[in-house]
N, C-alpha and C positions, 0 to 999 in steps of 0.2 A: 502493499499500498502504500501511495506518496505522502505526505505529509506537507502539507501549504504554510510555509513561516508566516508568509504577507502577504493575504489576499489580491490588493489592489497592487503588486511589485508582480506577484503569480500571470495577475490578467494581462498587464503592458507584456511583462515576458515572452507571453504565446500569442501575443498578437504582433511580436516582432518576430517572434520563431515561424508564426505563421507565413508572415511575407517570406522568410528568407524557402521555407520548404517551396511556395509556390514559383519561386525562381529556380533554384537547386531542380525540382521535379515538373520544371515546364508546366505547371495547373495553374492556373488562373482560377480563383475562386473554391481550391483547395481549402478544403473543413477540417481539420484538428482538432481535436481532442487530447485531455488531459493524458488517457486510454488508445489513444493511439498507439498504434506497430506499423513496422514493416509490413507488414500483409494486408495495414489499410493503404495503403500507399501506393499506386501503381509507380514501378519503377526502381522502388526504394532496394537496390540490392546493395552488395557490398563495395562497391564502387562509389554508387551515390551516396552511401552512409558515412564514406570518409569526403566528400566534397562537402556531403548537408554540414558535418561536423566542426570541418574547418572553415567554410562560413561562418556558422555561428558563434567559432571565437572570434574572429577575424571582424564581428560586427559590434562586438558584444567588449572587443579586447581584452579578452581571458585567453587562458590556456588549460587543457583536459589535460589532465593525466592516463596513459593507458589503464589504469588499476578504475579508475572513472567510468572511460567510456565502457568498460568490462561490464559496471554492475549496472548501466542502462539497459532499463526491462522497457520501459515507455516513452512519449512523449513526457506526460508529467514527471517522469524522471529527472528527462533533459532540463526542463522550467526551472524544477527546484534545484540543480546542480548550478544551473547559471545565475538562479538568484542565490546560492551560494557564494557561490565564489566573486561576484559583485557586490556581497555584503563584506566579506574578506579586504574586498581591494578599497572600499569606504573606511575601514576600520584605520 
C-alpha cells in the first residue's frame, strides 16, 4: 500500500508525472492513477520505463537509486518517492 504524506503535493506531482507519461508514451489524454502499472499503459516496456524514469528525474531535478527503482510497484509509489526526494532536497 502506498502511503501519501502530503495530499496537495501528491496531487501536484501526479499531475506533472501524468504530463511526463503522455510525452514519453506519446499518448495525449493518458489517465494515470496511483494504482497504474506498466500493464495499464500501452507501450510501457523496459526501454520506455528507463526513459520515463530519466524524464521524471530531469523534470524534478532528482536522482533515483537502483534499489529505489526496484521497489516501485505502481505510479503511486513513484509519486511518493518523488515527494520524499523533494522533501529531502528542501531540508
